[in-house]
C-alpha positions in Angstrom: -6.7 15.2 10.0 -3.4 13.4 9.3 -5.0 9.9 9.1 -7.8 11.1 6.9 -5.5 13.0 4.6 -3.1 10.1 4.2 -5.9 7.6 3.6 -7.4 9.8 0.8 -4.0 10.4 -0.7 -3.5 6.6 -1.0 -7.0 6.2 -2.5 -6.5 9.1 -4.9 -3.2 7.6 -6.2 -4.8 4.2 -6.4 -1.5 2.4 -6.5 1.6 1.9 -4.5 5.0 0.4 -4.9 6.0 -2.5 -2.7 9.7 -1.9 -2.1 12.3 -4.4 -0.8 15.9 -3.1 -1.3 19.3 -3.9 0.0 20.5 -0.3 -0.1 19.2 3.2 0.6 20.5 4.4 -2.8 18.3 1.9 -4.7 15.3 2.9 -2.6 15.8 6.5 -3.5 16.2 5.5 -7.2 12.9 3.6 -7.1 11.2 6.5 -5.4 12.3 8.9 -8.1 11.1 6.6 -10.9 7.7 6.1 -9.3 7.3 9.9 -8.6 8.3 10.7 -12.2 5.6 8.3 -13.4 2.9 9.8 -11.1 2.8 7.3 -8.3 3.7 9.0 -5.0 2.9 6.2 -2.5 5.7 3.7 -1.5 5.5 0.8 0.9 8.9 -0.1 2.4 8.8 -3.8 3.5 10.1 -4.7 6.9 11.2 -8.1 5.5 14.6 -6.4 5.4 16.2 -4.9 8.5 17.1 -1.6 6.7 13.5 -0.7 6.1 13.4 2.0 8.7 16.5 3.6 7.3 15.1 3.5 3.8 11.8 5.2 5.0 13.8 7.8 6.8 16.0 8.6 3.7 13.0 8.8 1.4 11.1 11.1 3.8 14.1 13.3 4.2 14.8 13.7 0.5 11.3 14.0 -0.9 9.3 15.3 2.0 5.6 15.8 1.1 6.2 14.9 -2.5 6.1 11.2 -1.5 3.8 9.4 0.9 6.1 6.7 2.4 4.9 3.9 4.7 5.9 0.6 6.1 4.9 -2.9 5.0 5.1 -6.4 6.5 4.5 -4.9 10.0 3.6 -7.9 12.1 3.6 -6.4 15.6 3.2 -3.2 17.6 7.0 -2.8 18.2 7.7 -2.8 14.5 4.8 -0.4 13.9 6.2 2.1 16.5 9.7 1.8 15.1 8.4 2.5 11.6 6.3 5.5 12.7 9.4 7.0 14.5 11.3 6.6 11.2 8.7 8.6 9.4 6.2 6.0 8.1 2.9 7.7 7.2 1.0 4.4 6.9 1.3 0.8 8.0 0.5 -2.3 5.9 0.6 -5.9 7.2 0.0 -9.4 5.8 -2.0 -10.1 9.1 -4.3 -8.5 11.5 -2.9 -7.6 14.9 -4.8 -5.7 17.6 -1.7 -4.2 19.0 -0.7 -2.7 15.6 -4.3 -1.3 15.2 -4.1 0.4 18.6 -0.7 1.9 17.9 -1.8 3.2 14.5 -5.0 4.7 16.0 -3.0 6.3 18.9 -0.8 8.1 16.4 -3.4 8.6 13.7 -1.6 6.5 11.1 -3.7 4.6 8.5 -3.4 0.8 9.0 -4.1 -1.8 6.3 -4.6 -5.1 8.1 -4.1 -8.3 6.2 -7.2 -10.4 6.2 -8.0 -13.9 4.8 -11.6 -14.2 6.0 -14.6 -11.8 6.2 -14.6 -12.2 10.0 -11.0 -10.9 10.1 -11.9 -8.1 7.8 -14.8 -7.0 9.9 -12.6 -7.2 13.1 -10.0 -5.0 11.3 -12.6 -2.4 10.4 -14.0 -2.5 13.9 -10.5 -1.7 15.2 -10.1 1.3 12.9 -8.3 -0.1 9.9 -8.2 2.4 7.0 -8.0 -0.5 4.5 -8.4 -4.2 4.5 -5.5 -5.9 2.7 -6.9 -8.9 0.9 -3.9 -11.2 1.5 -2.8 -13.8 0.7 -6.1 -15.0 -0.6 -5.9 -12.5 -3.5 -3.2 -14.7 -5.0 -5.7 -17.6 -5.2 -9.0 -15.9 -5.9 -7.8 -13.0 -7.9 -9.8 -9.8 -8.5 -13.2 -11.5 -7.7 -12.2 -11.5 -4.1 -12.9 -7.8 -3.9 -16.5 -8.3 -5.0 -17.0 -11.2 -2.5 -15.9 -9.0 0.4 -17.9 -6.0 -0.8 -21.1 -7.9 -1.4 -22.0 -7.8 2.4 -20.0 -4.7 3.1 -20.1 -2.4 0.0 -18.1 0.3 1.7 -15.2 -1.9 2.8 -11.9 -0.2 1.6 -9.8 -2.8 0.0 -6.1 -2.8 -0.7 -4.8 -5.7 -2.7 -1.4 -6.9 -4.0 -0.2 -10.1 -5.6 -1.1 -11.0 -9.2 -2.0 -7.5 -10.4 -0.6 -6.7 -13.8 -1.1 -4.0 -16.5 -3.2 -6.5 -18.4 -5.6 -7.4 -15.6 -5.6 -4.2 -13.6 -9.0 -3.1 -15.1 -10.5 -6.3 -13.7 -9.5 -5.5 -10.2 -10.9 -2.0 -10.6 -14.2 -3.3 -11.9 -14.5 -5.6 -8.9 -14.0 -2.8 -6.4 -10.4 -2.6 -5.4 -9.5 0.8 -4.0 -5.6 0.6 -3.9 -3.4 -1.8 -5.8 0.1 -2.8 -4.7 2.8 -3.5 -7.3 6.2 -5.2 -6.8 8.3 -5.8 -9.8 6.5 -3.4 -12.1 7.5 -0.5 -9.9 10.8 -1.7 -8.4 12.7 -3.5 -11.1 14.7 -1.9 -13.9 16.0 1.6 -14.4 14.3 4.8 -13.2 13.0 5.4 -16.7 11.5 1.9 -16.9 9.9 2.3 -13.5 8.5 5.7 -14.5 7.0 4.2 -17.7 5.2 1.5 -15.8 4.0 3.9 -13.2 2.5 6.1 -15.9 0.8 3.2 -17.5 -0.7 2.2 -14.1 -1.9 5.7 -13.3 -3.5 6.0 -16.8 -5.5 2.8 -16.4 -6.7 3.9 -12.9 -7.5 7.5 -14.0 -9.3 6.3 -17.2 -11.4 3.8 -15.2 -12.4 6.3 -12.5 -13.3 9.0 -15.0 -15.5 7.0 -17.3 
């Protein structure tokens, strides 16, 4: 049930921090700020070569309190490395069949990056837990979710890029399931990160409860 439980945890939180840090210490600081603000899902980007170490450190310190995964995973080798380091989910800017198979084999949720509806359908067919609307979400904004969900209403969509406190409600109204945030949840002090996290969670909770 690991894959199902992790997928639901990501959905229930509704938001995740996209983390790129030079040091493990900063990664732990961001994790604490997010957790204090009610966001317990963190994506550690493999754009930096210390991503696996950051994942390992967060998993060791926070255990089940934080759901930590890997981002910018382009190939199956990176996916397996991340899983061995403790990644509980895999997110990518692209769709890769090898990554999908690795994630299914080890029952890890995979969010495949898709530009077109054809890519999105292929991702779902290969077991993707979420379709990451990227990079087209930067150009089309929140309405992209509605475009994808018109022919496939049950498509689970994770989006990042261009989502702010002021427009988050628009993304929710158009059907996004999980929102990724960079600067709002990774810059500033632990207290500032916690404040932003609380604001994000409040918007999501209020929308879902109305």
